[in-house]
DRENLUM-517901 format. One line per 8 residues: for each residue y, z, x of C-alpha. Coordinates in steps of 0.05 Angstrom, whole numbers, plus 5000, padded with zeros to 4 digits. Example, Ala and Ser with C-alpha at 12.3 -4.5 7.8 and 13.67 -1.06 7.14 Angstrom:
4910:5156:5246; 4979:5143:5273
END
This chain:
5159:3305:3921; 5114:3318:3981; 5107:3261:4030; 5036:3234:4023; 4990:3220:4081; 4971:3148:4097; 4918:3119:4051; 4921:3178:4003
4890:3166:3935; 4829:3128:3956; 4864:3061:3956; 4832:3042:4022; 4763:3045:3989; 4780:2993:3937; 4781:2917:3946; 4847:2888:3970
4858:2850:3904; 4851:2915:3865; 4902:2948:3910; 4948:2888:3901; 4946:2890:3825; 4943:2964:3812; 4969:2995:3876; 4945:3064:3899
4904:3104:3849; 4949:3163:3861; 5012:3124:3844; 5050:3140:3780; 5044:3087:3725; 5116:3064:3738; 5106:3047:3811; 5074:2979:3807
5119:2953:3750; 5179:2977:3790; 5155:2940:3852; 5143:2877:3813; 5212:2884:3782; 5243:2891:3852; 5207:2829:3877; 5223:2787:3816
5295:2811:3817; 5301:2793:3891; 5272:2724:3877; 5321:2712:3820; 5379:2736:3862; 5361:2691:3921; 5344:2629:3879; 5403:2634:3830
5447:2572:3836; 5414:2553:3902; 5425:2479:3892; 5500:2488:3895; 5496:2493:3970; 5469:2422:3975; 5441:2411:4044; 5471:2478:4068
5465:2468:4144; 5459:2393:4148; 5439:2398:4222; 5372:2429:4202; 5367:2391:4136; 5369:2325:4174; 5313:2349:4220; 5272:2367:4159
5284:2298:4130; 5264:2267:4197; 5199:2308:4196; 5180:2278:4128; 5186:2208:4158; 5151:2221:4224; 5097:2271:4243; 5121:2265:4314
5190:2286:4292; 5158:2342:4251; 5121:2369:4311; 5178:2367:4360; 5233:2385:4311; 5271:2320:4322; 5339:2310:4292; 5320:2239:4272
5257:2201:4256; 5272:2155:4315; 5257:2216:4358; 5318:2210:4403; 5332:2285:4410; 5307:2351:4381; 5347:2408:4350; 5367:2462:4399
5314:2511:4374; 5239:2514:4370; 5214:2483:4305; 5172:2534:4266; 5225:2544:4212; 5230:2469:4205; 5155:2464:4196; 5157:2509:4135
5215:2471:4103; 5185:2404:4124; 5118:2418:4090; 5156:2437:4027; 5197:2373:4031; 5135:2330:4042; 5104:2360:3979; 5164:2363:3933
5209:2310:3963; 5271:2316:4007; 5323:2353:3967; 5364:2417:3970; 5314:2457:3929; 5252:2439:3970; 5289:2459:4034; 5321:2523:4009
5267:2552:3963; 5221:2570:4023; 5278:2611:4052; 5286:2650:3987; 5211:2663:3983; 5212:2687:4055; 5266:2737:4033; 5222:2762:3975
5163:2769:4023; 5206:2808:4072; 5227:2857:4018; 5154:2865:3998; 5129:2877:4069; 5185:2927:4082; 5163:2965:4019; 5092:2967:4045
5115:2991:4113; 5156:3049:4084; 5103:3066:4033; 5051:3078:4087; 5080:3147:4099; 5135:3159:4048; 5139:3162:3972; 5138:3098:3930
5210:3108:3909; 5231:3108:3982; 5196:3041:3991; 5233:3015:3930; 5299:3041:3956; 5288:3008:4024; 5270:2942:3991; 5332:2945:3947
5377:2961:4006; 5349:2901:4044; 5355:2855:3984; 5427:2875:3971; 5451:2869:4043; 5502:2813:4042; 5480:2778:4105; 5407:2781:4081
5426:2748:4015; 5464:2696:4055; 5409:2677:4103; 5351:2680:4055; 5389:2626:4016; 5404:2584:4077; 5363:2537:4120; 5375:2569:4188
5314:2596:4227; 5335:2669:4216; 5298:2678:4150; 5230:2663:4179; 5245:2703:4242; 5262:2766:4203; 5200:2759:4159; 5154:2752:4219
5185:2811:4256; 5180:2855:4194; 5106:2837:4188; 5098:2854:4262; 5130:2922:4251; 5084:2936:4192; 5024:2916:4233; 5044:2962:4291
5051:3020:4242; 4982:3006:4215; 4955:3003:4285; 4990:3068:4303; 4955:3103:4245; 4885:3080:4260; 4883:3054:4331; 4856:2988:4305
4863:2930:4354; 4866:2877:4300; 4932:2902:4275; 4962:2900:4345; 4937:2829:4354; 4969:2810:4288; 5034:2840:4311; 5033:2801:4375
5017:2737:4339; 5075:2747:4291; 5124:2758:4348; 5096:2695:4382; 5107:2653:4320; 5175:2686:4315; 5190:2657:4383; 5174:2589:4355
5225:2603:4301; 5284:2627:4343; 5261:2634:4414; 5277:2696:4455; 5312:2734:4399; 5242:2749:4373; 5228:2789:4437; 5285:2839:4425
5237:2884:4385; 5178:2878:4433; 5196:2938:4477; 5201:2986:4419; 5138:2959:4385; 5099:2968:4449; 5128:3036:4464; 5111:3063:4395
5038:3045:4403; 5033:3064:4477; 5063:3133:4466; 5042:3151:4396; 4975:3119:4379; 4915:3165:4366; 4869:3135:4419; 4861:3144:4494
4913:3121:4543; 4874:3065:4576; 4849:3041:4509; 4921:3035:4486; 4938:2996:4549; 4880:2948:4538; 4898:2939:4465; 4971:2923:4483
4947:2872:4533; 4906:2840:4477; 4969:2839:4434; 5009:2809:4491; 4956:2755:4498; 4961:2740:4424; 5037:2735:4431; 5030:2688:4490
4981:2642:4455; 5018:2642:4388; 5085:2625:4420; 5064:2589:4483; 5018:2534:4459; 5075:2491:4433; 5117:2502:4496; 5058:2482:4539
5047:2418:4500; 5120:2399:4504; 5124:2412:4578; 5060:2372:4591; 5080:2314:4545; 5109:2255:4584; 5185:2255:4577; 5185:2180:4565
5146:2187:4500; 5177:2249:4469; 5248:2264:4444; 5299:2295:4491; 5301:2371:4486; 5367:2384:4451; 5410:2440:4480; 5384:2430:4551
5417:2391:4607; 5353:2369:4641; 5306:2353:4583; 5267:2418:4591; 5244:2467:4538; 5240:2522:4591; 5312:2509:4610; 5332:2514:4537
5292:2578:4528; 5317:2614:4589; 5387:2584:4594; 5426:2561:4533; 5384:2602:4484; 5366:2657:4533; 5406:2690:4588; 5466:2647:4570
5471:2684:4505; 5476:2750:4543; 5522:2732:4600; 5562:2676:4568; 5540:2624:4620; 5519:2571:4569; 5518:2504:4602; 5534:2451:4550
5566:2499:4501; 5634:2478:4474; 5659:2550:4474; 5634:2598:4526; 5635:2672:4526; 5669:2695:4589; 5690:2768:4601; 5677:2812:4540
5656:2752:4497; 5724:2720:4503; 5705:2659:4462; 5659:2693:4412; 5694:2757:4394; 5705:2821:4432; 5643:2858:4454; 5633:2933:4452
5595:2989:4418; 5636:2980:4354; 5624:2905:4347; 5579:2913:4286; 5636:2949:4250; 5688:2896:4267; 5726:2853:4218; 5678:2796:4230
5613:2835:4226; 5628:2896:4183; 5623:2865:4114; 5560:2828:4133; 5515:2886:4155; 5550:2953:4167; 5554:2982:4096; 5498:3032:4107
5497:3030:4183; 5530:3099:4189; 5480:3127:4141; 5422:3096:4179; 5446:3127:4245; 5456:3195:4214; 5389:3194:4179; 5354:3171:4243
5378:3234:4277; 5359:3276:4217; 5290:3245:4215; 5275:3255:4289; 5299:3327:4285; 5257:3340:4223; 5194:3314:4257; 5207:3345:4325
5149:3393:4319; 5100:3344:4289; 5039:3322:4329; 5047:3265:4378; 5011:3217:4332; 5051:3235:4269; 5059:3169:4230; 5126:3190:4199
5157:3201:4267; 5126:3137:4293; 5160:3099:4236; 5226:3131:4252; 5220:3114:4326; 5201:3042:4310; 5256:3027:4261; 5307:3067:4301
5288:3032:4365; 5293:2965:4329; 5363:2982:4304; 5390:3009:4369; 5358:2958:4415; 5377:2897:4375; 5444:2926:4354; 5466:2942:4425
5444:2874:4449; 5486:2841:4395; 5544:2887:4410; 5549:2870:4484; 5523:2798:4490; 5579:2755:4517; 5552:2687:4496; 5547:2650:4430
5544:2701:4374; 5554:2691:4300; 5560:2743:4246; 5498:2718:4209; 5454:2738:4268; 5461:2810:4242; 5408:2796:4189; 5360:2819:4244
5387:2890:4235; 5377:2892:4159; 5304:2913:4155; 5315:2970:4205; 5377:2996:4168; 5341:2993:4101; 5279:3029:4127; 5319:3085:4161
5361:3097:4099; 5299:3101:4055; 5258:3145:4101; 5316:3191:4116; 5331:3198:4042; 5258:3217:4030; 5259:3270:4084; 5324:3301:4057
5298:3298:3985; 5237:3337:4005; 5283:3391:4032; 5337:3385:3978; 5336:3460:3961; 5354:3478:4032; 5429:3487:4041; 5430:3454:4110
5392:3393:4086; 5437:3388:4024; 5498:3392:4069; 5473:3336:4113; 5456:3294:4052; 5526:3306:4023; 5558:3288:4090; 5517:3224:4094
5538:3203:4024; 5611:3220:4037; 5614:3182:4103; 5579:3122:4073; 5625:3121:4013; 5686:3125:4057; 5661:3068:4100; 5645:3025:4040
5715:3040:4013; 5743:3018:4080; 5704:2953:4082; 5725:2936:4011; 5796:2949:4033; 5791:2889:4079; 5791:2845:4017; 5844:2882:3977
5854:2827:3925; 5780:2821:3909; 5763:2868:3851; 5807:2925:3878; 5778:2973:3826; 5711:2971:3860; 5734:3005:3924; 5763:3063:3884
5701:3068:3841; 5657:3071:3903; 5699:3126:3934; 5701:3167:3871; 5627:3158:3858; 5611:3177:3930; 5652:3240:3926; 5620:3260:3860
5551:3245:3887; 5563:3284:3951; 5589:3345:3914; 5532:3341:3865; 5479:3338:3920; 5509:3398:3955; 5519:3438:3890; 5446:3430:3871
5425:3470:3931; 5475:3526:3917; 5464:3535:3842; 5408:3541:3792; 5423:3470:3766; 5368:3440:3807; 5346:3396:3749; 5410:3356:3762
5385:3335:3831; 5360:3266:3806; 5427:3254:3772; 5466:3270:3835; 5419:3227:3877; 5425:3170:3827; 5501:3172:3827; 5501:3172:3903
5454:3113:3907; 5495:3072:3857; 5560:3088:3893; 5532:3068:3961; 5499:3004:3938; 5557:2980:3895; 5597:2953:3954; 5543:2912:3987
5518:2890:3919; 5587:2864:3902; 5591:2826:3968; 5521:2800:3956; 5539:2774:3887; 5600:2740:3917; 5554:2708:3967; 5502:2681:3919
5555:2654:3872; 5589:2615:3928; 5563:2549:3956; 5547:2559:4030; 5552:2499:4076; 5563:2485:4150; 5534:2512:4214; 5565:2581:4211
5561:2611:4141; 5589:2679:4124; 5573:2729:4069; 5620:2761:4020; 5684:2738:3985; 5736:2694:4019; 5773:2732:4073; 5717:2782:4083
5720:2775:4158; 5746:2734:4216; 5680:2698:4219; 5685:2654:4158; 5670:2590:4195; 5680:2610:4267; 5709:2663:4312; 5783:2669:4308
5799:2665:4235; 5774:2653:4164; 5746:2584:4156; 5753:2555:4225; 5775:2557:4296; 5843:2586:4285; 5869:2655:4298; 5878:2695:4361
5807:2686:4386; 5789:2613:4387; 5760:2577:4447; 5785:2599:4515; 5843:2557:4538; 5846:2517:4473; 5905:2520:4424; 5891:2560:4361
5860:2518:4306; 5828:2469:4355; 5763:2459:4390; 5757:2429:4460; 5778:2357:4462; 5831:2367:4409; 5781:2365:4352; 5792:2405:4289
5724:2414:4256; 5751:2453:4196; 5814:2478:4165; 5837:2548:4150; 5842:2573:4079; 5913:2592:4065; 5942:2537:4108; 5988:2487:4077
5946:2434:4041; 5959:2360:4053; 5930:2300:4018; 5906:2243:4061; 5887:2172:4043; 5816:2165:4020; 5813:2233:3986; 5814:2236:3910
5876:2258:3873; 5888:2331:3885; 5837:2336:3942; 5872:2370:3999; 5862:2378:4073; 5890:2436:4111; 5945:2429:4162; 5918:2408:4230
5857:2373:4201; 5854:2299:4217; 5839:2249:4163; 5766:2231:4163; 5743:2298:4191; 5695:2328:4140; 5710:2398:4119; 5640:2414:4095
5663:2433:4026; 5651:2370:3988; 5605:2382:3930; 5536:2352:3941; 5480:2335:3895; 5409:2354:3909; 5402:2297:3956; 5465:2315:3994
5506:2253:3976; 5579:2268:3970; 5607:2257:3900; 5677:2243:3924; 5697:2174:3948; 5712:2163:4021; 5687:2225:4055; 5692:2248:4127
5658:2237:4193; 5641:2310:4203; 5654:2351:4264; 5624:2404:4308; 5606:2452:4252; 5605:2411:4188; 5563:2352:4167; 5593:2285:4150
5604:2266:4077; 5599:2190:4074; 5622:2150:4014; 5583:2097:3977; 5610:2037:4015; 5593:2063:4084; 5524:2085:4060; 5512:2015:4033
5534:1985:4099; 5487:2029:4138; 5428:2014:4092; 5438:1939:4097; 5378:1910:4135; 5358:1982:4155; 5286:1962:4165; 5305:1919:4224
5330:1977:4266; 5302:2041:4295; 5369:2074:4282; 5416:2048:4229; 5473:2080:4267; 5492:2126:4324; 5545:2180:4324; 5569:2232:4373
5544:2301:4353; 5487:2322:4308; 5529:2345:4250; 5567:2279:4247; 5501:2241:4248; 5466:2288:4198; 5507:2270:4137; 5497:2196:4146
5422:2205:4157; 5414:2249:4095; 5455:2201:4053; 5417:2138:4075; 5348:2168:4087; 5346:2128:4152; 5349:2152:4224; 5418:2162:4255
5420:2177:4329; 5460:2241:4346; 5489:2225:4414; 5494:2287:4457; 5458:2333:4408; 5493:2389:4370; 5553:2397:4416; 5557:2324:4437
5548:2350:4508; 5474:2337:4522; 5462:2277:4569; 5421:2241:4517; 5420:2182:4517; 5453:2161:4582; 5501:2102:4580; 5448:2057:4613
5396:2079:4562; 5443:2067:4504; 5462:1997:4530; 5389:1980:4536; 5376:2001:4464; 5435:1959:4441; 5409:1898:4480; 5342:1907:4447
5373:1909:4378; 5349:1978:4360; 5416:2007:4337; 5458:1974:4283; 5524:2012:4282; 5564:2061:4323; 5605:2110:4281; 5671:2126:4315
5711:2190:4311; 5672:2254:4303; 5666:2290:4369; 5684:2231:4414; 5713:2259:4478; 5686:2329:4470; 5653:2357:4532; 5614:2421:4534
5623:2476:4586; 5588:2448:4647; 5554:2394:4605; 5555:2319:4615; 5606:2268:4591; 5556:2214:4572; 5578:2216:4499; 5649:2200:4520
5625:2144:4566; 5584:2114:4509; 5642:2119:4460; 5690:2086:4510; 5641:2030:4525; 5631:2015:4452; 5706:2015:4438; 5718:1965:4495
5659:1921:4478; 5655:1916:4402; 5702:1903:4344; 5721:1962:4300; 5720:1957:4225; 5739:2011:4174; 5695:2026:4115; 5712:2085:4068
5760:2110:4122; 5703:2111:4173; 5707:2070:4237; 5645:2027:4248; 5625:1984:4307; 5572:1932:4293; 5529:1934:4356; 5493:1869:4337
5558:1829:4338; 5591:1842:4406; 5662:1822:4419; 5645:1804:4490; 5584:1796:4534; 5540:1857:4531; 5508:1861:4599; 5490:1914:4649
5556:1900:4683; 5594:1922:4620; 5619:1992:4633; 5680:2035:4621; 5704:2018:4691; 5690:1944:4689
END
């Protein structure tokens, strides 16, 4: 099938709604139904059983809940409606979820459905981007590859900011390709605006694609050099305005009347942007982090060119990564003699630059890095596979092209077989079926070019596609049929990688690569946020019959696996106080205690760490102050500020346990000071296995002279 030129078929002359409903006039009758089937299927896959994940990441869910109670909290992305501190990201993703929750109520579905719809939209935009220069079936293939990428299925069903970021960057890539075809400034401005809003979703990660987007237009656009420069400056201005207006407002807003900027040590959004969420991610110098990268990512997994293929990352994203790299080379070689402005080559350069630039950054960054970040590579891999397949199909009767196609299929099948071998007890038949199917497909593709059986080419191609998609599809199905909760989710079946929960081992902090200088299985301060599957189970008081905790997990520490209803309330009695990575799961009695006279207080309780506070806030619907932010290491509030709030009767309870005593790398110890002061000043009671201090009934005299050293 020849590769059509952009806009072929007269589609550009028809109204947009006609193109939306019927597609291009030159398209075969099956194209539009196939596209609709892809989008509907993606939606069904991403929405299936979504409520089982409950609040998913309770850290962000609590911020969404706060935004439904206070427009100020909505604007700043506060963790609580009392506006004590923000989340450690810019709030665009929270705005989308918050609007949904304001319309449909605060529940798991209203928070997670927008993520799934963003996934469907990303698949649709990627189809459009590929279809600009390649056949419709290539666009469908690219969309299917993206939809079935395990980490994509994970994050488009989860309430982290990554879903919105990937959608916006995919739209930006599409807009740049449209601009490269026509030289139209409006498309470049749209691209810049999308990247700017992407910054408001996940800060500087949005800028990783900017160099390649700019280079594609600057080098390959069909207009004069200085016109290209002026247009790029316009796009840059759009980026600055779209992403900078919120930062400017926050910086100019008086600190005394806005929440503390979570993740910073000096209450500064610029510090958060350039430090903890910026250069610190690259060099590992993350002030306030409880881990720290160090040389070669010591605390966050080994760095290096092969990081995306590692045990932690491989099953998330790398299934078709070898194919994408091979086909990128094939595509660039095939278009080497094309004119400078050739749209097909521009598309290859754009998606190839996206993959290499972002992939190498992820591979060598020494700071905080989690496997789910790799969703940012999924659109580029899917596009390169689809475009490369289209170029090889066009040349399928050439022996050299058939040989390259066969090699690509064989290598991809072998790698898929290898990845499936990392979970040998999970459907072992699948890895053998993938390998056999890949070998048969590769031989068939090559044989078609050598024999007269060229009518079997679609059969060989179909067998190859099924074989190569079977592995990631299996991991994707395991992902969507498993409830995902906590701060660091992972795709695939249990044991699919070291990253199920945190670097070092499945499910938690254990394993050979935990935090630097900390015993395996523990976080700094001796805390154990989660257990490790496979460890000896123990039953502790307060848990229902048969409910286990893993060895090394203290009673009362939530494991993040308690089933939750749509409102996030734990069904089991008792519950836990949560930890660094998992939200608390309070029982009925402690919820009732916190809700008693709730209207009299700005915060019904305070707890060290955002995840500990989040579960109580979601269960009660009332603000709970997260002392120290996510890591418990932000200096918010100070001890003096906390004592003043207590004197003024604005906080009812202090919840003990959690992350008390944890201190981030280079961060403050105000959380520990507050916890120590409370313990020395107020009487502890135990409700549902949770330690509560009633801050309105002091044991002694609560004065400015009361201090840990008094």
